[in-house]
Each structure stands twice: as structure tokens, then as C-alpha cells.
DSSP file (Angstrom, degrees, kcal/mol; ACC not computed):
  #  RESIDUE AA STRUCTURE BP1 BP2  ACC     N-H-->O    O-->H-N    N-H-->O    O-->H-N    TCO  KAPPA ALPHA  PHI   PSI    X-CA   Y-CA   Z-CA
    1    1 A M              0   0    0      0, 0.0    39,-0.2     0, 0.0    40,-0.1   0.000 360.0 360.0 360.0 125.5    0.0    0.0    0.0
    2    2 A K        +     0   0    0     38,-1.3    38,-0.2     1,-0.2    39,-0.1   0.854 360.0  24.4 -76.4 -36.1    1.6    3.3   -1.1
    3    3 A H     >  +     0   0    0     36,-2.8     4,-2.5     1,-0.1    -1,-0.2  -0.676  62.8 171.0-134.8  78.3   -0.4    5.7    1.1
    4    4 A P  H  > S+     0   0    0      0, 0.0     4,-2.5     0, 0.0     5,-0.1   0.836  80.6  51.5 -63.1 -34.0   -1.7    4.0    4.3
    5    5 A I  H  > S+     0   0    0      2,-0.2     4,-2.6     1,-0.2    63,-0.3   0.932 111.4  47.4 -68.4 -43.8   -2.8    7.3    5.9
    6    6 A L  H  > S+     0   0    0     58,-0.3     4,-2.5     2,-0.2     5,-0.2   0.935 112.4  49.8 -60.6 -45.7   -4.8    8.3    2.9
    7    7 A Y  H  X S+     0   0    0     -4,-2.5     4,-2.4    32,-0.3     5,-0.2   0.935 111.2  49.2 -58.5 -47.3   -6.3    4.8    2.6
    8    8 A H  H  X S+     0   0    0     -4,-2.5     4,-2.5     1,-0.2    -1,-0.2   0.918 111.4  49.7 -56.9 -45.3   -7.3    5.0    6.3
    9    9 A N  H  X S+     0   0    0     -4,-2.6     4,-2.2     2,-0.2    -2,-0.2   0.881 110.2  48.7 -67.1 -39.1   -8.8    8.5    5.9
   10   10 A V  H  X S+     0   0    0     -4,-2.5     4,-2.2     2,-0.2    -1,-0.2   0.931 113.8  47.4 -64.4 -44.5  -10.9    7.5    2.9
   11   11 A Q  H  X S+     0   0    0     -4,-2.4     4,-2.3    -5,-0.2    -2,-0.2   0.885 109.7  53.8 -63.9 -37.8  -12.2    4.4    4.7
   12   12 A A  H  X S+     0   0    0     -4,-2.5     4,-2.7    -5,-0.2    -1,-0.2   0.909 108.9  48.6 -62.6 -42.2  -12.9    6.5    7.8
   13   13 A L  H  X S+     0   0    0     -4,-2.2     4,-2.6     2,-0.2     5,-0.2   0.909 109.3  52.9 -64.4 -40.9  -15.0    8.9    5.7
   14   14 A L  H  X>S+     0   0    0     -4,-2.2     5,-1.9     1,-0.2     4,-1.0   0.919 112.5  44.8 -59.5 -43.4  -16.9    5.9    4.2
   15   15 A R  H  <5S+     0   0    0     -4,-2.3     3,-0.2     2,-0.2    -2,-0.2   0.915 112.3  51.4 -68.1 -42.4  -17.7    4.6    7.7
   16   16 A R  H  <5S+     0   0    0     -4,-2.7    -2,-0.2     1,-0.2    -1,-0.2   0.910 116.5  40.2 -59.6 -42.3  -18.7    8.0    9.0
   17   17 A L  H  <5S-     0   0    0     -4,-2.6    -1,-0.2    -5,-0.2    -2,-0.2   0.631 102.5-134.0 -81.3 -13.9  -21.1    8.6    6.1
   18   18 A K  T  <5 +     0   0    0     -4,-1.0     2,-0.3    -3,-0.2    -3,-0.2   0.924  60.6 135.1  57.1  45.4  -22.3    4.9    6.2
   19   19 A E      < -     0   0    0     -5,-1.9    -1,-0.2    -6,-0.2     2,-0.1  -0.883  54.1-127.3-122.1 152.6  -21.9    4.8    2.4
   20   20 A D     >  -     0   0    0     -2,-0.3     4,-2.4    -3,-0.1     5,-0.2  -0.435  40.7 -96.1 -87.3 174.3  -20.4    2.3    0.0
   21   21 A Q  H  > S+     0   0    0      1,-0.2     4,-2.6     2,-0.2     5,-0.2   0.835 121.5  55.7 -62.3 -33.3  -17.7    3.3   -2.5
   22   22 A T  H  > S+     0   0    0      2,-0.2     4,-2.2     1,-0.2    -1,-0.2   0.942 111.8  40.7 -66.7 -47.8  -20.3    3.7   -5.3
   23   23 A V  H  > S+     0   0    0      2,-0.2     4,-2.3     1,-0.2    -2,-0.2   0.910 116.3  51.1 -66.0 -42.1  -22.5    6.2   -3.4
   24   24 A F  H  X S+     0   0    0     -4,-2.4     4,-1.7     1,-0.2    -2,-0.2   0.909 109.4  50.6 -60.4 -43.6  -19.4    7.9   -2.1
   25   25 A A  H  X>S+     0   0    0     -4,-2.6     5,-2.4    -5,-0.2     4,-1.1   0.912 109.5  50.3 -62.2 -43.4  -18.0    8.2   -5.6
   26   26 A D  H ><5S+     0   0    0     -4,-2.2     3,-0.5     1,-0.2   105,-0.3   0.908 107.6  54.4 -59.9 -42.0  -21.2    9.7   -6.9
   27   27 A R  H 3<5S+     0   0    0     -4,-2.3    -1,-0.2     1,-0.2    -2,-0.2   0.867 115.5  39.0 -58.7 -37.7  -21.2   12.2   -4.1
   28   28 A L  H 3<5S-     0   0    0     -4,-1.7    -1,-0.2    -5,-0.1    -2,-0.2   0.514 111.8-116.8 -94.0  -6.3  -17.6   13.3   -5.2
   29   29 A G  T <<5S+     0   0    0     -4,-1.1     2,-0.2    -3,-0.5    -3,-0.2   0.825  77.7 108.7  75.4  31.2  -18.2   13.1   -8.9
   30   30 A V  S   <S-     0   0    0     -5,-2.4    -1,-0.3    -6,-0.1     2,-0.1  -0.774  72.9 -90.1-128.2 175.1  -15.7   10.3   -9.6
   31   31 A S     >  -     0   0    0     -2,-0.2     4,-1.7     1,-0.1     5,-0.1  -0.473  30.0-118.5 -84.7 160.2  -15.9    6.7  -10.5
   32   32 A Q  H  > S+     0   0    0      1,-0.2     4,-2.3     2,-0.2     5,-0.2   0.872 116.1  57.6 -62.9 -37.2  -16.1    3.8   -7.9
   33   33 A G  H  > S+     0   0    0      1,-0.2     4,-1.2     2,-0.2    -1,-0.2   0.867 102.9  53.4 -61.9 -36.8  -12.8    2.5   -9.3
   34   34 A T  H >> S+     0   0    0      2,-0.2     4,-1.1     1,-0.2     3,-0.5   0.937 109.1  48.2 -63.1 -46.8  -11.1    5.8   -8.6
   35   35 A V  H >< S+     0   0    0     -4,-1.7     3,-0.7     1,-0.2    -2,-0.2   0.913 108.8  54.3 -60.0 -42.5  -12.2    5.7   -4.9
   36   36 A S  H 3< S+     0   0    0     -4,-2.3    -1,-0.2     1,-0.2    -2,-0.2   0.770 108.1  50.2 -66.1 -24.7  -11.0    2.1   -4.6
   37   37 A R  H XX>S+     0   0    0     -4,-1.2     4,-2.7    -3,-0.5     5,-2.1   0.686  81.4 112.5 -85.4 -19.3   -7.5    3.1   -5.8
   38   38 A W  B <<5S+a   42   0A   0     -4,-1.1     5,-0.2    -3,-0.7   -28,-0.1  -0.357  91.8   3.8 -61.6 124.5   -7.1    6.0   -3.4
   39   39 A G  T 345S+     0   0    0      3,-3.1   -36,-2.8    -2,-0.2    -1,-0.3  -0.039 129.1  62.2  93.2 -30.9   -4.4    5.2   -1.0
   40   40 A I  T <45S-     0   0    0     -3,-1.0   -38,-1.3   -38,-0.2    -2,-0.2   0.908 129.9  -8.7 -90.2 -52.2   -3.5    1.9   -2.6
   41   41 A L  T  <5S+     0   0    0     -4,-2.7     2,-0.3     1,-0.2    -3,-0.2   0.606 126.5  25.5-120.1 -21.2   -2.3    2.9   -6.0
   42   42 A S  B   < -a   38   0A   0     -5,-2.1    -3,-3.1    -8,-0.1    -1,-0.2  -0.901  59.2-128.8-145.7 169.3   -3.1    6.6   -6.3
   43   43 A V        -     0   0    0     -2,-0.3     6,-0.1    -5,-0.2    -5,-0.1  -0.974  36.7-110.6-120.3 133.4   -3.7    9.9   -4.6
   44   44 A P        -     0   0    0      0, 0.0     2,-0.3     0, 0.0    -9,-0.0  -0.325  38.3-154.2 -61.8 147.6   -6.7   12.1   -5.3
   45   45 A R    >>  -     0   0    0      4,-0.0     3,-1.4     5,-0.0     4,-0.7  -0.810  42.0 -17.7-121.7 161.1   -5.9   15.3   -7.1
   46   46 A G  H 3> S+     0   0    0     -2,-0.3     4,-2.0     1,-0.3     3,-0.3  -0.097 126.9   2.5  53.5-129.8   -7.5   18.8   -7.5
   47   47 A S  H 3> S+     0   0    0      1,-0.2     4,-2.9     2,-0.2    -1,-0.3   0.783 128.3  61.1 -66.1 -27.9  -11.1   19.2   -6.4
   48   48 A A  H <> S+     0   0    0     -3,-1.4     4,-2.3     2,-0.2    -1,-0.2   0.934 108.0  43.7 -64.3 -44.3  -11.4   15.5   -5.3
   49   49 A L  H  X S+     0   0    0     -4,-0.7     4,-2.5    -3,-0.3    -2,-0.2   0.916 114.7  49.8 -65.7 -42.5   -8.7   16.0   -2.7
   50   50 A T  H  X S+     0   0    0     -4,-2.0     4,-2.6     1,-0.2    -2,-0.2   0.916 111.4  49.2 -61.4 -43.4  -10.2   19.3   -1.6
   51   51 A D  H  X S+     0   0    0     -4,-2.9     4,-2.4     2,-0.2    -2,-0.2   0.904 111.0  49.6 -64.1 -42.0  -13.6   17.8   -1.3
   52   52 A L  H  X S+     0   0    0     -4,-2.3     4,-1.8     2,-0.2    -2,-0.2   0.940 112.8  46.8 -61.2 -47.0  -12.3   14.9    0.7
   53   53 A A  H  X>S+     0   0    0     -4,-2.5     5,-2.5     1,-0.2     4,-1.1   0.899 110.9  52.5 -62.7 -41.3  -10.5   17.3    3.1
   54   54 A D  H ><5S+     0   0    0     -4,-2.6     3,-0.5     1,-0.2    -1,-0.2   0.916 107.7  51.7 -60.7 -43.6  -13.6   19.5    3.3
   55   55 A L  H 3<5S+     0   0    0     -4,-2.4    20,-3.7     1,-0.2    -1,-0.2   0.888 113.5  44.5 -58.4 -39.2  -15.7   16.5    4.3
   56   56 A A  H 3<5S-     0   0    0     -4,-1.8    -1,-0.2    18,-0.2    -2,-0.2   0.621 111.6-121.8 -81.9 -13.2  -13.2   15.6    7.0
   57   57 A G  T <<5S+     0   0    0     -4,-1.1     2,-0.3    -3,-0.5    -3,-0.2   0.802  76.8 103.0  76.2  29.0  -12.9   19.2    8.2
   58   58 A V  S   <S-     0   0    0     -5,-2.5    -1,-0.3    -6,-0.1    -2,-0.1  -0.794  77.6 -90.8-131.7 174.5   -9.2   19.4    7.6
   59   59 A T     >  -     0   0    0     -2,-0.3     4,-2.5     1,-0.1     5,-0.2  -0.470  40.8-109.1 -80.4 160.7   -6.8   20.9    5.0
   60   60 A P  H  > S+     0   0    0      0, 0.0     4,-1.6     0, 0.0     5,-0.2   0.902 121.6  52.4 -56.0 -40.6   -5.8   18.7    2.0
   61   61 A K  H  > S+     0   0    0      1,-0.2     4,-1.5     2,-0.2     3,-0.2   0.923 110.1  47.5 -62.8 -43.7   -2.3   18.5    3.4
   62   62 A E  H  > S+     0   0    0      1,-0.2     4,-2.9     2,-0.2    -1,-0.2   0.879 107.2  57.5 -64.0 -37.4   -3.7   17.2    6.8
   63   63 A F  H  < S+     0   0    0     -4,-2.5    -1,-0.2     1,-0.2    -2,-0.2   0.863 112.6  40.7 -61.4 -34.8   -5.9   14.7    5.0
   64   64 A L  H  < S+     0   0    0     -4,-1.6   -58,-0.3    -5,-0.2    -1,-0.2   0.748 125.9  33.1 -83.2 -24.5   -2.9   13.2    3.3
   65   65 A K  H  < S+     0   0    0     -4,-1.5     2,-0.4    -5,-0.2    -2,-0.2   0.660 109.6  57.2-110.4 -19.4   -0.6   13.3    6.4
   66   66 A Q  S  < S-     0   0    0     -4,-2.9     2,-0.2    -5,-0.2    -1,-0.1  -0.952  76.9-121.0-123.6 134.4   -2.7   12.8    9.6
   67   67 A K        -     0   0    0     -2,-0.4     2,-0.2     1,-0.1   -61,-0.1  -0.497  29.7-129.9 -69.3 134.5   -5.0    9.9   10.4
   68   68 A L        -     0   0    0    -63,-0.3     2,-0.2    -2,-0.2    -1,-0.1  -0.522  21.6-112.3 -78.8 150.2   -8.6   11.0   11.0
   69   69 A S        -     0   0    0     -2,-0.2     3,-0.1     1,-0.1    -1,-0.1  -0.541  19.9-129.3 -77.6 154.0  -10.4    9.8   14.1
   70   70 A E  S    S+     0   0    0     -2,-0.2    -1,-0.1     1,-0.2    -2,-0.0   0.782 102.0  47.9 -73.3 -27.7  -13.2    7.4   13.5
   71   71 A E  S    S+     0   0    0      2,-0.0    -1,-0.2   -55,-0.0    -3,-0.0   0.658  78.0 115.8 -93.1 -16.7  -15.8    9.4   15.6
   72   72 A A  S    S-     0   0    0     -3,-0.1     3,-0.1     1,-0.1    -4,-0.0  -0.208  70.7-109.0 -59.1 141.6  -15.4   12.9   14.3
   73   73 A P        -     0   0    0      0, 0.0     2,-0.4     0, 0.0    -1,-0.1  -0.309  31.9-105.2 -69.2 154.9  -18.4   14.3   12.5
   74   74 A V        -     0   0    0    -58,-0.1     3,-0.3   -61,-0.0     2,-0.2  -0.648  38.3-148.3 -79.2 134.7  -18.4   14.8    8.8
   75   75 A K        +     0   0    0    -20,-3.7   -18,-0.2    -2,-0.4   -17,-0.1  -0.664  65.8   7.7-102.4 157.5  -18.1   18.5    7.8
   76   76 A N  S    S-     0   0    0     -2,-0.2    -1,-0.2     1,-0.2   -21,-0.1   0.839  79.4-157.1  45.5  49.2  -19.5   20.4    4.8
   77   77 A L        -     0   0    0     -3,-0.3    -1,-0.2   -22,-0.1     3,-0.1  -0.403   3.6-144.4 -63.7 117.3  -21.5   17.5    3.6
   78   78 A P        -     0   0    0      0, 0.0   -51,-0.1     0, 0.0   -50,-0.1  -0.262  43.5 -63.7 -73.0 169.9  -22.3   17.8   -0.1
   79   79 A P        -     0   0    0      0, 0.0    49,-0.0     0, 0.0    48,-0.0  -0.227  58.6-128.8 -56.0 142.4  -25.6   16.7   -1.5
   80   80 A G        -     0   0    0     -3,-0.1     3,-0.1     1,-0.1   -56,-0.0   0.092  45.3 -63.2 -79.1-164.2  -26.2   13.0   -1.1
   81   81 A P  S    S-     0   0    0      0, 0.0    47,-0.1     0, 0.0    -1,-0.1   0.209  83.1-104.6 -76.8  19.2  -27.3   10.5   -3.7
   82   82 A G        -     0   0    0     45,-0.1     2,-0.2    44,-0.1    46,-0.1  -0.056  42.7 -57.3  90.9 170.2  -30.6   12.1   -4.4
   83   83 A I        -     0   0    0     41,-0.1     2,-0.6    -3,-0.1    44,-0.1  -0.489  50.7-108.4 -88.0 158.4  -34.2   11.4   -3.6
   84   84 A T        -     0   0    0     -2,-0.2    -2,-0.1    43,-0.0    -1,-0.1  -0.789  39.3-161.1 -88.5 125.2  -36.0    8.2   -4.4
   85   85 A L        -     0   0    0     -2,-0.6     3,-0.1     1,-0.1     6,-0.0  -0.696  23.2 -99.5-104.6 155.9  -38.6    8.8   -7.2
   86   86 A P        -     0   0    0      0, 0.0    -1,-0.1     0, 0.0     5,-0.1  -0.182  60.7 -74.9 -61.3 168.6  -41.6    6.8   -8.3
   87   87 A N     >  -     0   0    0      1,-0.1     4,-2.1     3,-0.1     3,-0.2  -0.136  47.3-100.7 -66.6 167.3  -41.1    4.7  -11.3
   88   88 A E  H  > S+     0   0    0      1,-0.2     4,-2.5     2,-0.2     5,-0.2   0.845 119.4  54.8 -59.6 -39.8  -41.0    6.2  -14.8
   89   89 A D  H  > S+     0   0    0      2,-0.2     4,-2.2     1,-0.2    -1,-0.2   0.911 108.7  48.4 -62.8 -42.5  -44.5    5.2  -15.7
   90   90 A V  H  > S+     0   0    0     -3,-0.2     4,-2.4     2,-0.2    -2,-0.2   0.930 113.1  47.5 -63.4 -45.1  -45.9    7.0  -12.7
   91   91 A L  H  X S+     0   0    0     -4,-2.1     4,-2.4     1,-0.2    -2,-0.2   0.885 110.4  52.0 -65.1 -37.8  -43.9   10.1  -13.3
   92   92 A T  H  X S+     0   0    0     -4,-2.5     4,-2.4     2,-0.2    -1,-0.2   0.911 110.7  48.5 -63.9 -41.7  -44.9   10.2  -17.0
   93   93 A E  H  X S+     0   0    0     -4,-2.2     4,-2.4     2,-0.2    -2,-0.2   0.897 110.2  51.6 -64.3 -41.0  -48.6   10.0  -15.9
   94   94 A V  H  X S+     0   0    0     -4,-2.4     4,-2.1     2,-0.2    -2,-0.2   0.928 111.4  47.3 -60.8 -44.8  -48.1   12.8  -13.4
   95   95 A F  H  X S+     0   0    0     -4,-2.4     4,-2.4     2,-0.2    -2,-0.2   0.910 109.9  52.2 -65.0 -41.6  -46.5   15.0  -16.1
   96   96 A A  H  X S+     0   0    0     -4,-2.4     4,-2.1     1,-0.2    -1,-0.2   0.902 108.8  51.8 -60.1 -40.4  -49.3   14.1  -18.6
   97   97 A G  H  X S+     0   0    0     -4,-2.4     4,-1.3     1,-0.2    -1,-0.2   0.890 107.9  51.5 -62.8 -39.3  -51.8   15.2  -15.9
   98   98 A L  H  X S+     0   0    0     -4,-2.1     4,-0.6     1,-0.2     3,-0.2   0.908 108.6  51.3 -63.4 -41.4  -50.0   18.5  -15.4
   99   99 A L  H ><>S+     0   0    0     -4,-2.4     5,-2.1     1,-0.2     3,-1.2   0.897 106.0  54.9 -62.6 -39.7  -50.2   19.1  -19.2
  100  100 A E  H ><5S+     0   0    0     -4,-2.1     3,-1.7     1,-0.3    -1,-0.2   0.818  97.6  63.8 -64.9 -29.7  -53.9   18.4  -19.2
  101  101 A T  H 3<5S+     0   0    0     -4,-1.3    -1,-0.3     1,-0.3    -2,-0.2   0.727 106.5  44.7 -67.2 -19.0  -54.4   21.1  -16.5
  102  102 A I  T <<5S-     0   0    0     -3,-1.2    -1,-0.3    -4,-0.6    -2,-0.2   0.056 124.4-104.5-110.4  24.7  -53.1   23.7  -19.0
  103  103 A D  T < 5S+     0   0    0     -3,-1.7     2,-0.5     1,-0.2    -3,-0.2   0.836  75.5 137.6  59.1  39.2  -55.2   22.2  -21.9
  104  104 A V      < -     0   0    0     -5,-2.1    -1,-0.2    -8,-0.1    -2,-0.2  -0.974  47.8-143.9-113.3 121.8  -52.4   20.4  -23.7
  105  105 A D    >>  -     0   0    0     -2,-0.5     4,-1.9     1,-0.2     3,-1.4  -0.749   6.6-160.7 -86.1 108.0  -53.3   17.0  -24.9
  106  106 A P  T 34 S+     0   0    0      0, 0.0    -1,-0.2     0, 0.0     7,-0.1   0.737  89.8  58.1 -63.7 -20.5  -50.1   14.9  -24.5
  107  107 A D  T 34 S+     0   0    0      1,-0.2     3,-0.0     5,-0.1    -2,-0.0   0.733 114.4  36.1 -78.9 -21.0  -51.4   12.3  -26.9
  108  108 A Q  T <4 S+     0   0    0     -3,-1.4     2,-0.7     1,-0.1    -1,-0.2   0.674 104.0  73.5-103.5 -22.3  -51.8   14.9  -29.7
  109  109 A D     X  -     0   0    0     -4,-1.9     4,-2.0     1,-0.2     5,-0.1  -0.856  60.3-161.3-103.2 114.3  -48.8   17.2  -29.1
  110  110 A G  H  > S+     0   0    0     -2,-0.7     4,-2.2     1,-0.2     5,-0.2   0.862  93.4  52.6 -61.3 -38.3  -45.4   15.7  -30.1
  111  111 A R  H  > S+     0   0    0      1,-0.2     4,-2.4     2,-0.2    -1,-0.2   0.905 108.5  50.7 -64.8 -39.5  -43.5   18.2  -27.9
  112  112 A A  H  > S+     0   0    0      2,-0.2     4,-2.7     1,-0.2    -2,-0.2   0.891 108.7  52.1 -65.1 -39.0  -45.6   17.3  -24.9
  113  113 A Q  H  X S+     0   0    0     -4,-2.0     4,-2.0     2,-0.2    -1,-0.2   0.924 110.8  47.5 -62.4 -43.8  -44.9   13.6  -25.6
  114  114 A K  H  X S+     0   0    0     -4,-2.2     4,-1.7     1,-0.2    -2,-0.2   0.907 112.9  48.5 -64.6 -41.7  -41.2   14.2  -25.7
  115  115 A L  H  X S+     0   0    0     -4,-2.4     4,-1.3     1,-0.2    -2,-0.2   0.914 109.4  52.7 -63.5 -43.0  -41.3   16.3  -22.5
  116  116 A A  H  < S+     0   0    0     -4,-2.7    -1,-0.2     1,-0.2    -2,-0.2   0.887 110.1  48.7 -61.1 -38.7  -43.4   13.6  -20.7
  117  117 A K  H  < S+     0   0    0     -4,-2.0     4,-0.4     1,-0.2    -1,-0.2   0.837 114.7  44.5 -70.5 -32.3  -40.8   11.0  -21.6
  118  118 A S  H  X S+     0   0    0     -4,-1.7     4,-2.3     1,-0.2    -1,-0.2   0.602  91.2  87.9 -87.5 -10.9  -37.9   13.1  -20.4
  119  119 A F  H  X S+     0   0    0     -4,-1.3     4,-2.3     1,-0.2     5,-0.2   0.903  85.8  49.4 -56.8 -48.9  -39.6   14.2  -17.2
  120  120 A P  H  > S+     0   0    0      0, 0.0     4,-2.3     0, 0.0    -1,-0.2   0.927 113.7  45.7 -59.8 -44.4  -38.5   11.3  -15.0
  121  121 A A  H  > S+     0   0    0     -4,-0.4     4,-2.5     1,-0.2    -2,-0.2   0.882 111.5  53.0 -65.8 -36.8  -34.8   11.7  -16.0
  122  122 A A  H  X S+     0   0    0     -4,-2.3     4,-2.4     2,-0.2    -1,-0.2   0.901 110.0  47.8 -65.5 -40.4  -35.0   15.4  -15.5
  123  123 A L  H  X S+     0   0    0     -4,-2.3     4,-2.0     2,-0.2    -2,-0.2   0.924 112.9  47.7 -65.9 -43.8  -36.3   15.0  -12.0
  124  124 A Q  H  X S+     0   0    0     -4,-2.3     4,-1.0    -5,-0.2    -2,-0.2   0.914 112.7  49.6 -63.1 -41.6  -33.7   12.4  -11.1
  125  125 A F  H >< S+     0   0    0     -4,-2.5     3,-0.5     1,-0.2    -2,-0.2   0.907 111.2  49.0 -62.4 -43.2  -31.0   14.7  -12.6
  126  126 A A  H 3< S+     0   0    0     -4,-2.4    -1,-0.2     1,-0.2    -2,-0.2   0.824 109.6  52.2 -67.5 -31.5  -32.3   17.7  -10.6
  127  127 A S  H 3< S+     0   0    0     -4,-2.0    -1,-0.2     1,-0.3    -2,-0.2   0.688 125.1  24.5 -79.2 -17.1  -32.4   15.7   -7.3
  128  128 A N  S << S-     0   0    0     -4,-1.0    -1,-0.3    -3,-0.5    -2,-0.1  -0.498  79.8-169.9-145.4  69.8  -28.7   14.5   -7.8
  129  129 A P        -     0   0    0      0, 0.0    -3,-0.1     0, 0.0     7,-0.1  -0.354  27.7-113.3 -65.7 141.4  -26.8   17.0   -9.9
  130  130 A P        -     0   0    0      0, 0.0     2,-0.6     0, 0.0     6,-0.1  -0.320  25.3-121.0 -71.2 158.0  -23.3   15.7  -11.0
  131  131 A K  S    S+     0   0    0   -105,-0.3     4,-0.4  -101,-0.0     3,-0.1  -0.890  72.5   6.0-104.4 121.8  -20.3   17.5   -9.7
  132  132 A G  S  > S-     0   0    0     -2,-0.6     4,-1.9     3,-0.1     5,-0.1   0.037  87.9 -82.1  92.6 158.4  -17.9   18.9  -12.2
  133  133 A R  H  > S+     0   0    0      2,-0.2     4,-2.8     1,-0.2     5,-0.2   0.887 124.3  53.1 -65.9 -41.7  -18.1   19.3  -16.0
  134  134 A A  H  > S+     0   0    0      1,-0.2     4,-2.2     2,-0.2    -1,-0.2   0.920 111.2  46.7 -63.3 -42.5  -16.9   15.8  -16.8
  135  135 A A  H  > S+     0   0    0     -4,-0.4     4,-2.4     2,-0.2    -1,-0.2   0.884 112.0  51.7 -66.0 -38.0  -19.6   14.3  -14.6
  136  136 A L  H  X S+     0   0    0     -4,-1.9     4,-2.4     2,-0.2    -2,-0.2   0.939 110.2  47.9 -63.2 -47.4  -22.2   16.6  -16.1
  137  137 A R  H  X S+     0   0    0     -4,-2.8     4,-2.6     1,-0.2    -2,-0.2   0.911 111.6  51.2 -59.6 -41.8  -21.2   15.6  -19.7
  138  138 A K  H  X S+     0   0    0     -4,-2.2     4,-2.6    -5,-0.2    -1,-0.2   0.926 110.6  47.7 -62.5 -45.4  -21.4   11.9  -18.7
  139  139 A K  H  X S+     0   0    0     -4,-2.4     4,-2.6     2,-0.2     5,-0.2   0.904 112.3  49.8 -62.8 -41.3  -24.9   12.3  -17.2
  140  140 A V  H  X S+     0   0    0     -4,-2.4     4,-2.5     2,-0.2    -1,-0.2   0.923 112.1  47.6 -64.5 -43.7  -26.1   14.2  -20.3
  141  141 A R  H  X S+     0   0    0     -4,-2.6     4,-2.7     2,-0.2     5,-0.2   0.915 112.8  49.2 -63.1 -42.7  -24.7   11.5  -22.6
  142  142 A E  H  X S+     0   0    0     -4,-2.6     4,-2.4     2,-0.2    -2,-0.2   0.927 113.5  45.6 -62.5 -45.1  -26.2    8.7  -20.6
  143  143 A A  H  X S+     0   0    0     -4,-2.6     4,-2.1     1,-0.2     6,-0.3   0.903 113.5  50.2 -65.3 -40.3  -29.6   10.3  -20.5
  144  144 A S  H  <>S+     0   0    0     -4,-2.5     5,-2.4    -5,-0.2     4,-0.5   0.922 112.7  45.6 -64.3 -44.8  -29.5   11.1  -24.2
  145  145 A A  H ><5S+     0   0    0     -4,-2.7     3,-0.7     1,-0.2    -2,-0.2   0.895 113.1  50.6 -65.7 -39.9  -28.5    7.5  -25.1
  146  146 A R  H 3<5S+     0   0    0     -4,-2.4    -1,-0.2     1,-0.2    -2,-0.2   0.869 113.5  45.0 -65.9 -36.6  -31.2    6.1  -22.8
  147  147 A D  T 3<5S-     0   0    0     -4,-2.1    -1,-0.2    -5,-0.2    -2,-0.2   0.440 112.9-117.7 -88.3   0.2  -33.9    8.3  -24.3
  148  148 A G  T < 5S+     0   0    0     -3,-0.7    -3,-0.2    -4,-0.5    -4,-0.1   0.687  71.1 132.3  73.9  17.2  -32.7    7.6  -27.9
  149  149 A G      < -     0   0    0     -5,-2.4     2,-0.3    -6,-0.3    -1,-0.2  -0.256  59.7 -95.6 -92.6-177.0  -31.9   11.2  -28.4
  150  150 A E        -     0   0    0     -3,-0.1     2,-1.0    -2,-0.1    -1,-0.1  -0.725  28.0-120.0 -99.8 150.9  -28.8   12.9  -29.9
  151  151 A D        +     0   0    0     -2,-0.3   -10,-0.1    -7,-0.0   -11,-0.0  -0.789  55.8 144.9 -89.5 101.6  -25.9   14.3  -27.9
  152  152 A R        -     0   0    0     -2,-1.0    -2,-0.0   -11,-0.0    -3,-0.0  -0.974  50.9 -95.1-139.1 153.1  -25.9   17.9  -28.9
  153  153 A P        -     0   0    0      0, 0.0     2,-0.2     0, 0.0     0, 0.0  -0.264  42.8-104.1 -68.1 152.4  -25.1   21.1  -27.0
  154  154 A L        -     0   0    0      1,-0.0     2,-0.5     0, 0.0     0, 0.0  -0.495  31.8-139.0 -71.9 143.9  -27.8   23.2  -25.4
  155  155 A Q        -     0   0    0     -2,-0.2     2,-0.3     2,-0.0    -1,-0.0  -0.902   9.2-140.1-106.0 131.1  -28.7   26.4  -27.2
  156  156 A S              0   0    0     -2,-0.5     0, 0.0     1,-0.1     0, 0.0  -0.629 360.0 360.0 -87.5 151.6  -29.3   29.6  -25.3
  157  157 A R              0   0    0     -2,-0.3    -1,-0.1     0, 0.0    -2,-0.0   0.430 360.0 360.0 -97.7 360.0  -32.2   31.8  -26.4
């Protein structure tokens, strides 16, 4: 193990948060594989190291050089893994109901149909926004591929 103190500190944060590596990775905007390598093969860099140190309530240098206590509270907790939403069919029906309240027939309006289909993904995205540009691009590509759409940049009006 290349960095035993770093490894200890990452594991201590995981225990404090009561999260597995996947949820922890989502919280920090990195992959689960990245989290699993910290301390064993690699050292977090840039904003990941800063975020880890912020969670622990220490400086990045202290996070790398001093063992954290197991009991200390987590500081500056970023948003967690989001809220649990009803299934996609329920959300699509809710959205269709909302459209009907403004006299838009979702069965007749193609734009309304597209909006109704994207509503569940938009809610999930809003409840758990990705951290950083790379994570944002990845989420947009995943949602686009899942919805059968094209990956294209947003246009401002």
C-alpha cells in the first residue's frame, strides 16, 4: 500500500457517512474505481482532494498526512445521492396530468410527448446533480442515449 494514511482516511469517511464506494464516488463526482484506488495505487488530485478534506474538516495536506479519528463528524456534507422517485410510468402519468391542467393533450402534441418521456430523467438529474463538468457531460450523454436522443449542446435563447 503506497499511502496508508490516505487509505485509512478514505475508509474513515466511508464509515462516517455509512456509504459504500459507489455512493461515495457519486457524491464526489468520480468513479467507484477511482475511490477504490485511493491510498493503494493513487492519490486524489485537485477538487477531489479538496472535497475529501472538506468532508473531514481538515486541509488537503492534513488529509494526506494525519489519520482521522473514527468518531469525528463529517463536515461540509455535499448533497447525497438524491431522492427516491416513483417509477418512470408514474412520473410520466403525473406529467401528462400536469399538461392536461393547461389544456395540452399529451397524446396529440409531439413536444408534450417528448417532455413527458424526459420528465423522470430530468427529476432524477435535478435531485442529484453531478459534480464537475466531466460528470455533467457523462450524465447528459447517458440520459441522451437512454432516451434515444442525440448528444448535442444546449442552445441559449
